N, CA, C and O of each residue as an XYZ file, in Angstrom:
940
protein
N      96.976    102.673    163.084
C      97.375    102.602    161.717
C      99.238    101.611    162.210
O      99.540    100.493    161.793
N      99.810    102.187    162.818
C     101.431    101.735    163.213
C     101.174    100.146    164.119
O     102.083     99.326    164.246
N      99.906     99.964    164.628
C      99.851     98.592    164.737
C      99.649     98.070    164.058
O     100.625     97.389    163.747
N      98.213     97.764    163.049
C      97.894     97.397    162.417
C      99.093     97.340    161.129
O      99.005     96.383    160.360
N     100.019     98.189    160.935
C     100.866     97.351    159.786
C     102.006     96.594    159.953
O     102.866     96.021    159.283
N     101.723     96.785    160.986
C     102.718     95.670    161.818
C     102.168     94.247    162.267
O     102.863     93.282    162.587
N     100.941     94.303    162.232
C     100.348     93.008    162.461
C     100.717     92.206    160.780
O     101.460     91.260    160.517
N      99.933     92.973    159.974
C     100.084     92.325    158.465
C     101.286     91.725    157.936
O     101.477     90.789    157.159
N     102.368     92.850    158.833
C     103.816     91.644    158.337
C     103.763     91.030    158.862
O     104.567     90.169    158.506
N     103.110     90.665    159.949
C     103.371     89.202    160.487
C     102.060     88.226    160.229
O     101.565     87.302    160.874
N     101.734     88.875    158.976
C     100.784     87.812    159.059
C     100.624     86.300    158.270
O     101.625     85.643    157.985
N      99.475     85.913    158.008
C      99.774     84.972    157.298
C     100.336     84.692    155.821
O     100.351     85.666    155.069
N     100.661     83.831    155.475
C     101.662     83.744    154.038
C     100.655     84.140    152.683
O      99.685     83.447    152.990
N     100.309     84.729    151.538
C     100.059     85.013    151.008
C     100.383     84.339    149.494
O     101.466     83.762    149.397
N      99.620     84.374    148.458
C      99.850     83.285    147.199
C     101.656     83.442    146.496
O     102.434     82.564    146.126
N     101.767     84.634    146.536
C     103.239     84.844    146.235
C     104.664     83.973    147.301
O     105.741     83.561    146.869
N     104.242     83.932    148.485
C     104.769     83.356    149.834
C     105.040     81.976    148.956
O     106.070     81.561    148.425
N     103.523     81.367    149.027
C     103.016     79.834    148.801
C     103.983     79.672    147.613
O     104.800     78.762    147.752
N     104.039     80.304    146.596
C     104.925     79.948    145.260
C     105.935     79.580    146.075
O     105.901     78.437    146.531
N     106.880     80.342    146.376
C     108.451     80.880    146.772
C     108.503     79.287    147.921
O     109.219     78.295    148.063
N     107.577     79.725    148.369
C     107.796     78.243    149.489
C     107.870     76.099    148.435
O     108.426     75.010    148.577
N     106.982     76.726    147.610
C     107.203     75.300    147.103
C     108.839     75.345    146.142
O     109.717     74.487    146.056
N     108.733     76.758    145.513
C     110.308     76.429    144.486
C     111.504     76.529    145.793
O     112.677     76.764    145.503
N     111.152     76.362    146.979
C     112.424     75.999    147.516
C     112.468     75.019    147.791
O     113.643     74.663    147.876
N     111.346     73.767    148.158
C     110.787     72.845    149.003
C     112.350     71.779    147.325
O     113.413     71.166    147.419
N     111.331     72.259    146.038
C     112.302     72.051    145.068
C     113.261     71.885    144.762
O     113.643     70.883    144.157
N     113.886     72.762    145.072
C     115.784     73.074    145.192
C     116.123     72.011    146.205
O     117.025     71.229    145.904
N     115.425     71.862    147.541
C     116.130     71.332    148.496
C     115.942     69.845    147.960
O     116.840     69.005    148.032
N     114.933     69.652    147.523
C     115.226     68.416    146.479
C     115.906     67.304    145.887
O     116.130     66.103    146.038
N     116.272     68.932    144.645
C     117.334     68.400    143.602
C     118.860     68.061    144.690
O     119.643     67.124    144.845
N     118.712     69.106    145.117
C     119.588     69.529    146.500
C     120.195     67.867    146.766
O     121.211     67.394    146.258
N     119.435     67.316    147.521
C     119.470     66.128    148.080
C     119.493     65.165    147.155
O     120.227     64.207    147.396
N     118.916     65.168    146.216
C     119.141     64.285    145.320
C     121.075     64.066    144.901
O     121.839     63.114    145.065
N     121.289     65.616    144.257
C     122.120     65.369    143.777
C     123.735     64.789    145.006
O     124.843     64.282    144.831
N     123.030     65.208    146.000
C     123.932     65.409    146.911
C     124.148     63.322    147.330
O     125.133     62.879    147.921
N     122.880     62.376    146.790
C     122.731     61.323    146.880
C     123.764     60.934    145.930
O     124.704     60.233    146.305
N     123.647     61.391    144.571
C     124.527     60.939    143.687
C     125.962     60.868    143.775
O     126.595     59.949    143.257
N     126.559     61.926    144.495
C     128.046     62.613    144.696
C     128.519     60.857    145.508
O     129.349     59.964    145.334
N     127.505     61.139    146.310
C     127.938     59.464    147.485
C     127.879     58.607    147.096
O     128.444     57.656    147.637
N     127.189     58.464    145.980
C     127.367     56.784    145.073
C     128.286     56.933    144.360
O     128.986     55.921    144.354
N     128.703     57.822    143.643
C     130.149     57.940    142.531
C     130.995     57.524    143.357
O     131.503     56.423    143.146
N     131.363     58.267    144.485
C     132.488     58.030    145.738
C     132.835     56.738    146.014
O     133.896     56.115    145.970
N     131.267     56.366    146.423
C     131.766     55.073    147.045
C     131.995     53.902    145.929
O     132.693     52.912    146.147
N     131.144     54.214    144.409
C     131.364     53.526    143.705
C     133.308     53.086    143.115
O     134.001     52.136    142.750
N     133.388     54.841    143.438
C     135.059     54.619    142.750
C     136.314     55.057    143.866
O     137.456     55.479    143.690
N     135.717     54.819    144.781
C     136.284     54.167    146.124
C     136.946     52.672    146.055
O     138.125     52.359    146.222
N     135.773     51.817    145.746
C     135.985     49.885    145.638
C     136.088     50.107    144.707
O     136.952     50.976    144.819
N     135.809     50.007    143.227
C     136.632     50.146    141.929
C     137.593     50.273    141.828
O     138.136     49.555    140.989
N     138.383     51.176    142.535
C     139.862     51.246    142.760
C     141.041     50.894    143.787
O     142.260     50.939    143.950
N     139.529     50.417    144.504
C     140.521     50.003    145.731
C     141.267     50.094    146.815
O     141.900     49.467    147.665
N     140.761     51.671    146.243
C     141.044     52.953    147.777
C     140.384     53.089    148.833
O     140.626     53.551    149.948
N     139.157     52.438    148.136
C     137.994     53.063    149.560
C     137.749     54.248    149.260
O     138.465     55.076    148.696
N     136.238     54.359    149.826
C     135.655     55.966    149.988
C     136.433     56.570    150.751
O     136.032     57.728    150.857
N     137.617     56.346    151.523
C     138.135     57.556    152.076
C     139.699     57.881    151.754
O     140.532     58.670    152.199
N     139.664     56.699    150.586
C     140.756     56.954    149.983
C     140.320     57.452    148.492
O     141.312     57.477    147.764
N     139.252     57.812    147.895
C     138.934     58.427    147.037
C     138.974     60.183    147.446
O     139.408     60.952    146.588
N     138.549     60.676    148.649
C     138.456     61.904    149.344
C     139.907     62.293    149.829
O     140.280     63.462    149.729
N     141.067     60.906    150.573
C     142.383     61.616    150.390
C     142.628     61.819    149.125
O     143.092     62.945    148.945
N     142.478     61.026    147.897
C     143.351     61.259    146.937
C     143.201     62.188    145.855
O     143.908     62.332    144.858
N     141.148     63.393    146.564
C     141.234     64.347    146.079
C     141.766     65.461    146.453
O     141.932     66.468    145.764
N     142.077     65.269    147.702
C     143.201     65.758    148.806
C     144.308     66.202    148.112
O     144.465     67.364    147.737
N     145.130     65.229    147.925
C     146.391     65.031    147.222
C     146.601     65.614    146.282
O     147.419     66.519    146.115
N     145.641     65.005    145.318
C     145.470     66.283    144.037
C     145.489     67.725    144.099
O     146.148     68.273    143.214
N     144.581     68.889    145.437
C     143.979     69.523    145.683
C     145.890     70.704    146.317
O     146.249     71.881    146.290
N     146.379     69.579    146.697
C     147.269     69.601    147.346
C     148.959     69.935    146.946
O     149.796     70.739    147.355
N     148.937     68.984    146.053
C     149.650     69.260    144.781
C     149.905     70.301    144.239
O     151.064     70.708    144.153
N     148.647     71.093    143.653
C     148.546     72.314    143.111
C     149.398     73.495    143.654
O     150.266     74.314    143.353
N     148.309     72.902    144.992
C     149.347     74.321    145.968
C     150.695     74.616    146.485
O     151.257     75.704    146.605
N     151.261     72.956    146.877
C     152.747     73.103    147.043
C     153.357     73.671    145.695
O     154.567     73.461    145.607
N     152.892     74.220    144.822
C     154.163     73.975    143.241
C     154.865     75.092    143.220
O     155.266     75.657    142.203
N     155.113     75.609    144.908
C     156.267     76.867    145.270
C     157.503     76.084    144.787
O     157.488     75.241    143.890
N     158.293     76.373    145.315
C     159.828     76.356    145.345
C     160.280     75.568    146.856
O     159.816     75.823    147.967
N     161.255     74.615    146.531
C     161.325     73.526    148.196
C     162.620     74.128    149.027
O     163.782     73.722    149.031
N     161.913     75.431    149.852
C     162.528     75.997    150.075
C     161.730     75.524    151.765
O     160.558     75.394    152.120
N     162.749     75.412    152.305
C     161.854     74.422    154.143
C     161.644     76.239    154.645
O     162.172     77.181    154.054
N     160.700     76.345    155.922
C     160.120     77.375    156.369
C     160.985     77.652    157.689
O     161.347     76.850    158.549
N     161.224     79.129    157.581
C     163.006     79.173    158.318
C     162.609     78.778    159.927
O     161.617     78.763    160.655
N     163.681     78.550    159.968
C     163.785     78.053    161.719
C     162.883     78.914    162.793
O     162.103     78.444    163.621
N     163.182     80.229    162.573
C     162.120     81.624    163.650
C     160.505     80.625    163.121
O     159.648     80.292    163.940
N     160.474     80.498    162.509
C     159.131     80.562    161.967
C     158.222     78.809    162.559
O     157.133     78.549    163.071
N     159.520     77.925    162.077
C     158.833     76.166    162.527
C     158.476     76.424    163.691
O     158.941     77.314    164.404
N     157.119     75.212    164.122
C     156.544     74.843    165.301
C     157.477     73.669    165.683
O     157.877     72.895    164.814
N     157.720     73.576    166.597
C     158.410     72.735    167.534
C     156.864     70.993    167.080
O     155.650     70.948    167.283
N     157.732     70.067    166.528
C     157.248     69.118    166.291
C     156.650     68.146    167.592
O     157.377     68.106    168.585
N     155.200     67.267    167.635
C     155.335     67.417    168.577
C     155.292     65.739    169.094
O     154.998     64.957    168.189
N     155.468     65.333    170.000
C     156.102     63.919    170.585
C     155.358     63.321    170.315
O     154.193     63.704    170.421
N     155.840     61.458    169.586
C     154.968     60.668    169.387
C     154.264     60.098    169.964
O     154.749     59.798    171.054
N     152.595     59.498    169.723
C     152.324     58.760    170.973
C     152.488     57.764    171.314
O     153.370     57.230    170.640
N     151.911     56.841    172.418
C     152.427     55.839    172.328
C     152.232     54.954    171.553
O     151.273     55.123    170.800
N     152.945     53.811    171.425
C     152.128     53.147    170.200
C     153.082     51.627    169.904
O     154.176     51.563    170.464
N     152.718     50.675    169.196
C     153.934     49.765    169.052
C     154.382     49.796    168.250
O     153.848     50.058    167.172
N     155.745     49.501    168.453
C     157.374     49.948    167.632
C     157.910     48.624    166.894
O     158.106     47.515    167.390
N     158.146     49.185    165.160
C     158.717     47.537    164.855
C     160.057     48.018    163.787
O     160.141     49.122    163.249
N     160.402     47.625    163.739
C     161.722     47.447    162.982
C     162.789     48.626    163.851
O     163.845     48.970    163.320
N     162.422     49.114    165.062
C     163.137     50.078    166.173
C     162.650     49.655    167.754
O     161.581     49.102    168.013
N     163.562     49.999    168.627
C     162.792     50.358    169.677
C     162.293     51.868    169.351
O     162.434     52.717    168.472
N     161.425     51.640    170.958
C     160.876     52.901    171.006
C     161.420     54.534    170.672
O     162.336     54.934    171.390
N     160.905     55.444    169.651
C     161.988     56.849    169.810
C     161.050     57.586    170.021
O     159.860     57.305    170.162
N     161.719     58.845    170.056
C     160.941     60.541    170.631
C     161.677     61.058    169.903
O     162.825     60.909    169.486
N     160.623     61.891    169.760
C     161.488     63.010    169.072
C     162.412     64.004    169.434
O     163.200     64.492    168.625
N     162.326     64.418    170.966
C     163.837     64.477    171.886
C     164.676     63.697    171.554
O     165.726     64.230    171.195
N     164.644     62.505    171.520
C     166.009     61.466    171.468
C     166.254     61.456    170.016
O     167.233     60.756    169.756
N     165.680     62.014    168.932
C     166.450     62.263    168.216
C     166.917     63.288    167.180
O     167.107     63.337    165.965
N     167.038     64.338    168.592
C     167.613     65.757    168.925
C     168.948     65.313    167.936
O     169.609     64.310    168.204
N     169.271     66.237    166.697
C     170.530     66.237    166.014
C     171.315     65.078    164.907
O     172.380     64.544    164.595
N     169.697     65.197    164.591
C     168.949     64.079    163.354
C     168.528     65.332    162.347
O     168.888     66.498    162.508
N     167.986     65.011    161.657
C     166.289     65.151    160.480
C     165.854     64.033    160.384
O     166.265     62.979    159.899
N     164.742     64.442    161.028
C     163.847     63.724    160.776
C     162.112     63.152    159.932
O     161.066     63.602    160.399
N     162.089     62.319    158.907
C     161.096     62.542    157.680
C     159.583     61.599    158.967
O     159.661     60.418    159.306
N     158.499     62.502    159.368
C     157.453     61.733    160.132
C     156.331     61.113    158.543
O     155.570     61.921    158.010
N     156.398     60.194    158.216
C     155.213     59.846    156.923
C     154.114     59.443    157.947
O     154.374     58.849    158.993
N     152.446     59.941    157.430
C     151.586     59.543    157.962
C     151.166     58.429    157.112
O     151.043     58.793    155.942
N     150.904     57.183    157.310
C     150.381     56.128    156.484
C     149.458     55.366    157.305
O     149.202     55.418    158.508
N     148.805     54.287    155.881
C     148.134     52.725    156.799
C     148.306     52.128    155.160
O     147.933     52.590    154.081
N     148.991     50.984    155.504
C     148.963     49.861    154.732
C     147.860     49.650    153.579
O     148.074     49.102    152.498
N     146.475     50.261    154.079
C     145.947     50.216    152.644
C     145.657     51.333    151.710
O     145.037     51.179    150.658
N     146.024     52.212    152.041
C     146.147     53.291    151.284
C     146.925     53.442    149.958
O     148.134     53.211    149.968
N     146.192     53.883    148.607
C     147.004     53.237    147.438
C     147.995     54.427    147.199
O     148.952     54.344    146.428
N     147.636     55.695    148.029
C     148.083     56.921    147.730
C     149.781     56.625    148.196
O     150.814     56.845    147.563
N     149.607     56.149    149.304
C     150.757     55.633    150.910
C     151.573     54.973    150.194
O     152.741     55.362    150.185
N     151.201     53.816    149.410
C     152.028     52.353    148.537
C     153.256     53.185    147.943
O     154.464     53.115    148.168
N     152.629     53.859    147.244
C     152.734     54.716    146.059
C     154.253     55.721    145.912
O     154.953     55.936    144.923
N     154.417     56.320    147.718
C     155.051     56.737    147.879
C     156.140     56.236    148.666
O     156.943     56.915    149.306
N     156.083     54.549    148.526
C     157.222     53.716    149.724
C     158.496     54.293    148.513
O     159.383     55.121    148.722
N     158.242     53.632    147.404
C     159.442     53.878    146.931
C     161.112     54.992    146.937
O     162.334     54.875    146.840
N     159.989     56.071    147.132
C     160.702     57.411    147.710
C     161.122     57.487    148.941
O     162.249     57.935    149.153
N     160.326     57.078    149.960
C     160.856     57.050    150.941
C     162.015     56.104    151.604
O     162.830     56.312    152.502
N     161.655     54.658    150.539
C     162.592     53.549    151.464
C     164.429     53.835    150.298
O     165.482     53.217    150.457
N     164.111     55.033    149.177
C     165.285     55.040    148.906
C     165.837     56.195    149.485
O     167.058     56.075    149.581
N     165.301     57.556    150.023
C     165.885     58.111    151.224
C     166.107     57.557    152.074
O     166.970     58.306    152.533
N     166.025     56.536    152.963
C     166.477     56.047    153.934
C     167.364     55.196    153.479
O     168.290     54.828    154.201
N     167.253     54.866    152.528
C     168.883     53.953    152.076
C     170.322     54.698    152.019
O     171.463     54.288    152.233
N     169.612     56.421    151.505
C     171.000     57.297    150.414
C     171.456     57.933    151.660
O     172.611     58.248    151.946
N     169.790     58.156    152.750
C     170.817     59.336    153.737
C     170.683     58.929    155.347
O     171.130     59.672    156.221
N     169.762     57.181    155.753
C     170.191     57.595    156.998
C     171.615     57.518    157.389
O     171.835     58.479    158.126
N     172.895     56.661    157.191
C     174.361     57.100    157.641
C     174.343     58.857    157.731
O     174.569     59.454    158.784
N     174.066     59.467    156.568
C     173.809     61.110    156.919
C     173.335     61.693    157.377
O     173.495     62.895    157.164
N     172.184     61.117    158.571
C     171.516     61.968    159.638
C     169.690     61.676    159.350
O     168.734     62.182    159.938
N     169.715     60.761    158.323
C     168.171     61.521    158.650
C     167.606     59.458    159.211
O     168.059     58.314    159.236
N     166.395     60.241    159.531
C     165.565     59.037    160.568
C     164.723     59.477    159.633
O     164.404     60.648    159.424
N     164.293     58.312    158.956
C     162.150     58.138    158.583
C     161.503     57.513    159.170
O     161.763     56.360    158.829
N     160.363     57.508    160.286
C     159.581     57.294    161.169
C     158.242     57.311    160.083
O     158.040     58.397    159.539
N     157.646     56.582    159.858
C     156.353     55.713    159.519
C     155.253     55.631    160.817
O     155.378     54.661    161.564
N     154.191     56.608    161.104
C     153.517     56.997    161.637
C     151.839     56.052    160.428
O     151.239     56.447    159.428
N     151.708     54.610    161.391
C     150.642     54.094    160.719
C     149.420     53.852    161.645
O     149.165     53.011    162.508
N     148.704     55.023    161.076
C     146.797     55.736    161.141
C     145.825     55.076    160.505
O     145.751     55.300    159.297
N     144.957     54.226    161.030
C     144.442     53.521    160.168
C     143.457     53.741    159.823
O     142.826     54.407    160.644
N     142.844     53.468    158.797
C     141.921     53.479    158.308
C     140.382     52.667    158.364
O     139.228     53.030    158.595
N     140.956     51.546    158.067
C     140.051     50.637    158.301
C     140.068     49.162    159.264
O     141.258     48.847    159.276
N     139.381     48.249    159.974
C     139.515     47.679    160.902
C     140.730     47.116    160.876
O     141.570     47.389    161.733
N     140.965     46.232    159.849
C     142.248     45.545    159.759
C     143.879     45.827    159.633
O     144.872     45.111    159.762
N     143.647     47.332    159.295
C     144.545     48.047    159.595
C     145.127     48.615    161.228
O     146.072     49.370    161.457
N     144.178     47.939    162.218
C     144.000     48.052    163.463
C     145.015     46.989    164.266
O     145.796     47.010    165.216
N     144.575     46.183    163.417
C     145.537     44.997    164.071
C     146.711     44.696    164.475
O     146.487     43.493    164.610
N     147.600     44.788    164.728
C     149.371     44.816    164.816
C     150.014     43.593    164.199
O     151.205     43.542    163.895
N     149.179     42.653    164.042
C     149.501     41.547    163.481
C     149.629     41.669    161.771
O     150.187     41.243    160.760
N     149.165     42.110    162.032
C     148.719     42.779    160.063
C     149.744     43.562    159.731
O     150.610     43.217    158.927
N     149.719     44.635    160.307
C     150.598     46.103    160.218
C     152.409     45.204    160.034
O     153.355     45.382    159.266
N     152.118     44.148    161.307
C     154.036     43.761    160.852
C     154.230     43.171    159.978
O     155.370     42.907    159.596
N     152.912     42.697    159.261
C     153.109     41.568    158.481
C     153.381     42.388    157.015
O     154.258     42.083    156.206
N     152.319     43.612    156.862
C     152.529     44.562    155.082
C     153.805     45.277    156.157
O     153.041     45.869    156.920
N     155.009     45.549    156.617
C     155.713     46.392    156.907
C     156.761     45.121    156.348
O     157.622     45.322    155.491
N     156.551     43.953    156.916
C     157.726     43.443    156.374
C     157.423     43.152    154.917
O     158.371     43.517    154.221
N     156.605     42.715    154.335
C     155.870     42.543    152.804
C     156.360     43.690    152.333
O     157.314     43.732    151.556
N     155.723     44.733    152.783
C     156.460     46.285    151.304
C     157.768     46.095    151.735
O     158.437     46.865    151.045
N     158.660     45.364    152.659
C     159.795     45.544    152.807
C     160.933     46.892    153.374
O     162.122     47.187    153.249
N     159.883     47.348    153.948
C     160.133     48.708    154.729
C     161.534     48.381    156.115
O     161.563     47.324    156.746
N     162.177     49.102    156.250
C     163.142     48.852    156.827
C     163.586     49.732    157.950
O     164.432     49.438    158.795
N     162.475     51.573    157.796
C     162.992     52.302    158.597
C     161.897     51.949    160.245
O     161.151     50.976    160.133
N     161.859     52.576    161.377
C     161.151     52.506    162.622
C     159.571     52.883    161.527
O     159.511     53.507    160.467
N     158.507     52.235    162.300
C     157.421     52.379    162.245
C     156.563     52.159    163.270
O     156.576     51.138    163.958
N     155.862     53.017    163.396
C     154.970     53.460    164.905
C     153.249     52.966    164.905
O     152.576     53.821    164.329
N     152.582     52.021    165.318
C     151.128     52.165    165.359
C     150.239     53.512    166.195
O     150.191     53.856    167.376
N     149.764     53.901    165.261
C     148.795     55.596    165.898
C     147.347     54.830    165.529
O     146.799     54.927    164.431
N     146.726     53.879    166.907
C     145.555     53.274    166.670
C     144.477     54.709    166.740
O     143.592     55.239    166.067
N     145.124     54.883    167.866
C     143.702     55.960    168.195
C     143.764     57.103    168.043
O     143.028     57.869    168.666
N     144.848     57.595    166.992
C     144.895     58.858    166.292
C     145.622     59.941    167.058
O     145.538     61.169    167.024
N     146.267     59.206    167.671
C     146.636     60.374    168.901
C     147.721     61.244    168.428
O     147.721     62.449    168.680
N     148.622     60.682    167.767
C     149.851     61.324    167.061
C     149.502     62.219    165.876
O     150.027     63.291    165.574
N     148.285     61.420    165.124
C     147.675     62.297    164.019
C     147.102     63.687    164.336
O     147.150     64.576    163.485
N     146.536     63.896    165.599
C     145.746     64.694    165.917
C     146.721     65.835    166.262
O     146.736     67.019    165.925
N     147.678     64.959    167.187
C     149.210     65.902    167.389
C     149.196     66.710    166.722
O     148.724     67.795    167.060
N     149.713     66.486    165.507
C     150.927     67.422    163.691
C     148.898     67.833    163.221
O     148.813     68.561    162.233
N     147.688     67.471    163.767
C     146.828     67.976    162.924
C     146.668     67.405    161.295
O     145.959     67.952    160.451
N     147.388     66.342    161.101
C     146.854     65.490    159.749
C     145.678     65.451    159.086
O     144.836     64.661    159.512
N     145.349     66.297    157.887
C     144.047     65.790    157.516
C     143.553     64.494    156.860
O     142.423     64.021    156.742
N     144.960     64.003    156.407
C     144.645     62.943    154.867
C     145.553     61.910    154.811
O     146.241     61.611    155.787
N     145.606     61.417    153.897
C     146.926     59.991    154.064
C     147.337     60.131    152.186
O     146.663     60.345    151.179
N     148.579     59.910    152.424
C     149.569     60.584    152.971
C     150.071     62.239    153.017
O     149.956     63.262    152.343
N     151.054     61.497    154.992
C     151.693     63.040    155.342
C     152.879     63.605    155.162
O     153.220     64.001    156.276
N     153.351     63.755    154.716
C     155.137     64.026    155.647
C     155.006     65.247    156.290
O     154.305     66.257    156.221
N     156.030     64.750    157.010
C     156.630     66.392    157.745
C     158.494     66.254    157.851
O     159.249     65.309    158.082
N     158.655     67.387    157.618
C     160.642     66.674    157.634
C     160.735     67.846    158.320
O     160.451     69.001    158.001
N     161.296     67.236    159.578
C     162.147     68.202    161.302
C     163.614     67.980    161.114
O     164.469     67.120    160.903
N     163.293     69.985    161.427
C     164.889     69.627    161.527
C     165.977     69.294    162.859
O     165.749     69.312    164.068
N     167.045     69.034    162.219
C     167.517     68.759    164.081
C     167.773     68.912    165.639
O     168.353     68.358    166.573
N     166.766     70.305    165.256
C     166.059     71.358    166.913
C     164.882     70.810    166.579
O     164.122     71.778    166.621
N     163.956     69.440    166.133
C     163.118     69.644    166.374
C     162.327     70.097    166.354
O     161.602     70.223    167.341
N     162.022     70.681    164.922
C     161.221     71.887    164.242
C     160.835     71.498    163.457
O     161.498     70.555    163.024
N     159.602     71.829    162.688
C     158.550     70.910    161.103
C     159.164     72.393    160.276
O     158.962     73.553    160.635
N     159.874     71.970    159.208
C     160.650     72.731    158.235
C     159.994     72.742    156.882
O     160.160     73.505    155.931
N     159.026     71.464    157.072
C     158.348     71.050    155.537
C     157.523     69.981    155.767
O     157.729     69.174    156.674
N     156.388     69.910    154.830
C     154.998     69.454    154.939
C     154.845     69.601    153.866
O     154.895     70.590    153.134
N     154.506     67.883    153.618
C     153.451     67.306    151.860
C     152.525     66.566    152.148
O     152.727     65.413    152.530
N     151.514     67.004    152.041
C     150.178     66.226    151.969
C     150.389     65.314    150.241
O     150.932     65.776    149.237
N     149.763     63.976    150.412
C     149.650     63.292    149.539
C     150.827     62.614    148.161
O     152.023     62.838    148.346
N     150.553     62.081    147.281
C     152.638     61.988    146.279
C     153.028     63.179    146.008
O     152.794     64.241    146.586
N     153.605     62.957    145.144
C     154.190     63.997    144.311
C     155.482     64.679    145.206
O     155.913     64.175    146.243
N     156.024     65.980    144.557
C     157.252     66.802    145.073
C     158.145     65.788    145.963
O     158.245     65.859    147.188
N     158.753     64.869    145.166
C     160.117     64.131    145.747
C     161.290     64.683    145.602
O     162.284     64.590    146.322
N     161.085     65.399    144.403
C     162.088     66.292    144.087
C     162.726     67.403    145.148
O     163.834     67.474    145.678
N     161.488     68.275    145.229
C     161.920     69.350    146.294
C     161.560     68.965    147.571
O     161.849     69.754    148.471
N     160.827     67.624    147.947
C     161.396     67.052    149.592
C     162.432     66.643    149.915
O     162.874     66.860    151.043
N     163.408     65.602    148.556
C     164.748     65.551    148.279
C     165.117     66.191    148.463
O     166.069     65.802    149.140
N     165.182     67.880    148.341
C     165.980     68.942    148.414
C     166.116     69.665    149.793
O     167.075     70.237    150.313
N     165.119     69.497    150.118
C     164.627     69.743    152.060
C     165.473     69.013    153.139
O     166.023     69.265    154.211
N     165.245     67.752    152.104
C     166.270     66.827    153.509
C     168.041     67.319    153.009
O     168.972     67.415    153.808
N     168.059     67.370    152.702
C     169.763     67.900    151.573
C     170.143     68.950    152.269
O     171.312     69.091    152.629
N     169.003     69.982    152.594
C     169.443     71.553    152.632
C     169.540     71.277    153.974
O     170.495     71.807    154.542
N     168.482     70.282    154.928
C     168.085     70.277    156.622
C     169.496     69.621    157.238
O     169.961     69.801    158.364
N     170.054     68.773    156.110
C     170.983     67.751    156.624
C     172.422     68.284    156.492
O     173.421     67.744    156.966
N     172.366     69.720    155.591
C     173.565     70.584    155.751
C     173.755     71.437    156.666
O     174.892     71.907    156.667
N     172.855     71.926    157.680
C     172.332     72.325    158.692
C     173.297     71.336    160.263
O     173.221     70.201    160.735
N     174.033     72.463    160.538
C     174.803     72.352    162.107
C     173.487     73.065    163.507
O     172.775     74.064    163.603
N     173.697     72.170    164.122
C     172.733     72.652    165.336
C     173.752     73.348    166.387
O     174.894     72.967    166.645
N     173.176     74.282    166.844
C     174.486     75.156    167.760
C     173.477     74.714    169.272
O     172.347     74.227    169.238
N     174.391     75.102    170.697
C     174.085     75.073    171.446
C     172.532     76.121    172.237
O     172.135     75.880    173.377
N     172.018     77.004    171.512
C     170.414     76.895    171.649
C     169.687     76.062    171.266
O     168.592     76.054    171.828
N     169.879     75.198    170.377
C     168.932     74.236    169.455
C     168.242     74.683    168.694
O     167.014     74.624    168.625
N     169.334     75.420    167.730
C     168.676     76.159    166.720
C     169.711     75.394    165.420
O     170.468     74.453    165.659
N     169.499     76.192    163.691
C     170.605     74.983    163.409
C     171.057     76.343    162.469
O     170.393     77.241    161.952
N     172.823     75.976    162.516
C     172.546     77.078    161.325
C     173.116     76.405    160.507
O     173.458     75.234    160.667
N     173.350     77.360    159.130
C     173.989     76.327    157.967
C     175.285     76.517    158.238
O     175.811     77.397    158.919
N     176.094     74.993    157.239
C     177.349     75.155    157.407
C     178.108     75.626    156.357
O     177.767     75.648    155.175
N     179.075     75.976    156.797
C     179.824     76.615    155.767
C     180.480     75.515    154.289
O     181.131     76.029    153.379
């Protein structure tokens, strides 16, 4: 009897199973249709806004990140802050090649951007303002240009846009995304603020949080690097 019961449990589908399968098939069709509609909306919105499809996704990540970064502008403590990865090889604009190690003793803001990114362009006024006000006080901004589209991969186009946008701080190309991957970046723009010991003390994704970021810059500029490669607060 046990063997018969097992055989029945593994047998063909009855009328109830056929109905369930039909309902599941219809649900799958609806899900596929909904996904197609969402993709169409993303494509349409992207090209209509000039951001491109990935730009729209980046914009959504930006808004979510702004909500998550609503806390006070306190940098990560030095003890918990990870060491910043080195910049991968690339073509440098406005500067000789720099390294994280060579910039020890300075606060470094690393900005991942691409010239075709709508959101990246919106952050430039703040970046250029910080460069003008804090460069002589110990801040170095490095723009890491990680391209989204083919035209953004061409060095001559990057040089042209850097000049056109009046960017004076160093920019390095990241065509193969080596630095992007090393910093585990997920969207344009993303900034990292490094202390004088080369540790990542502040991260922000997307537009906004300019006042908070500037407060972090000011706080880190006020710190002094000690002989152990750590930072102390100035008295």
